[in-house]
C-alpha positions in Angstrom: 131.4 -127.7 34.4 134.8 -128.2 36.0 134.9 -131.6 35.1 134.7 -130.7 31.2 137.5 -128.3 32.0 139.9 -130.8 33.5 138.8 -133.4 30.6 139.6 -130.8 27.8 142.8 -129.6 29.1 144.5 -133.0 28.7 145.6 -134.4 25.4 144.0 -137.8 26.1 140.8 -136.1 27.4 140.4 -134.4 24.3 140.8 -137.6 22.4 138.3 -139.3 24.3 136.0 -136.3 24.1 136.6 -136.6 20.1 135.9 -140.2 20.1 132.7 -140.0 22.2 131.4 -137.4 19.9 132.4 -139.5 16.6 130.7 -142.5 18.1 127.5 -140.7 19.0 127.2 -139.3 15.5 128.1 -142.8 13.8 125.1 -144.3 16.1 122.4 -141.8 15.4 123.3 -142.0 11.6 122.8 -145.7 11.9 119.5 -145.4 13.8 118.4 -142.5 11.1 119.2 -145.1 8.2 117.5 -148.0 10.1 114.3 -145.9 10.8 114.0 -144.5 7.0 114.6 -148.3 5.7 111.9 -149.6 8.3 109.6 -146.9 7.1 110.2 -147.5 3.4 109.6 -151.2 3.7 105.9 -150.9 4.8 
């Protein structure tokens, strides 16, 4: 938990946390679209 406090207290840490979050959301969205298309083709 202390690591998160140090990460989010810094501007660069905040930016990297945002980048990680956005990247995760994009990847999960792509996976969801891929699964929907794969299920629709069958």
